[in-house]
N, C-alpha and C positions, 0 to 999 in steps of 0.2 A: 540210760541209753541216750544215744545221740541220734538226731535226725538231720537229713539234708534234703532240700527240695529237689525232686527229680523232674516233675512235670505238672501240668494242670490240664484240665479239660472241662468243657461245659457239661453240666448235669442235664441229661436228656430223659424224657419220658415219651416213649413211642416216637422217637425222632424229633420231638419238639423240645426246645430249650425250656427248662423249668425256671420258675421265678419264685422269689420269696413273697411274703404277704404284702410288700410294698411295690411289687412289680419289678424288682431288680433281678437280673439274671444271676443264677447260682453257678459258681465255679467250684470244682473239686480240685484240691491240691493234694499231690501225692508226694510223700516223703520216704526216703530210704532210711531204714532203722538199723543201727549198729549197736552192739553192746557185748557184754560178756556172754558166755554160753548159758549161764543160769538166767540172766536177764532175758535173753532171746527165747529160751525155753518157756519161761513164764509168760512172755508176750504171746508166743504161739498158742499156748494153752488157753489164754483168755480170748484171743481172737478166733480160734477154731470153735470154742464153746459158743461164741456169739454168731457163728457161721459167716464170718467176714472173710473176704479175700485178703490174705496177709502176706502172700509171697508172689514175687515177680517170676517171669519165665526163667530167669537165670538163678532162681533160688534165694535172692535177697529178700529180706523182710520189708514190708511196706506198711505205711500208715496213711489213711485217707482222712481228709477234713475239709470242711467248707469254711473254716476259720484259719486263714494262713498265719503262721508265726515267724515269717521271715525265711531267709535262705537256709539257715541252720539253727539248731536249738537242742533242747533237752526234752526227752519224753519220759514221763513218770507213770508209775502204777500206784494207785491209791490202796489203802489197806483193805478196801472192799472190792478190789479187783477191777477198777475202772482205769482205762488208759487216757492220759491227758498230757498236753504240752505245758511246760513250765513257761508261763508268760510274765514272769516277774519283771523283767527289764522293760517289756512293752507296757505293762501296767504302770510302772514307775514313770516312764517317759510321758505317758498320757496324763498322769496326775500332775507332773511338773509343768507341762504346757498349760493345763487348766488353771493351776494355781499361780504361776509366775509369768504367763504370757510369753513375750519374746525371750526373756532371760531363761525361762523354762524350756523354750524351743532349743536354745543353745545347749543347755544342760542335757536335754533329751538326745540331741544329735550325738553328743559324746558317749552317752550310754549305749545307744543303738549301734555305734561304730564297733562296739565290743563283740558284736555278733549275736545279739539277742540272748545271751546266757550270762548268768551271774558269775562274776569273776571268782567268787569264793568256791564255786564248784570245781574249779580247775586245780588239780594237784600241783604243788610247788615243791621242788627239791630245795631243802633248806641250805644246801651247799652250792647251789647254782649261782654263777656269777652273772651280774647284770651286763649284757652285751654292750650297753651304751657307756659303761664306765671303763676308763683306761686303768690298767694295772700298774 
């Protein structure tokens, strides 16, 4: 399934902004979820069982998180029925920065420009021609 950031809002409790254990304000990020009919049916089944709001007024599927994963990404369902975002690219970028400093930052920038999703997940037509090559 794919996700695209739709909006964010401050997490409130009785009109007061909630904070984490270190006093930082908590923000909720809302993503629109798209996928095949089977994927969305499974997503709806999981989310309704957990009594979460999972549909917008227009009927589109939503995913809520306090851990943003960028503007777009992939949403996965584990074998035990847990919904989670694929953070492979973000985790890789973070590790590169930690390990290689400035060179890692440059490498991470290139990875994150790809849109926070692993390139291998994208289907490629084996007969497609590279638009950058002249025939």
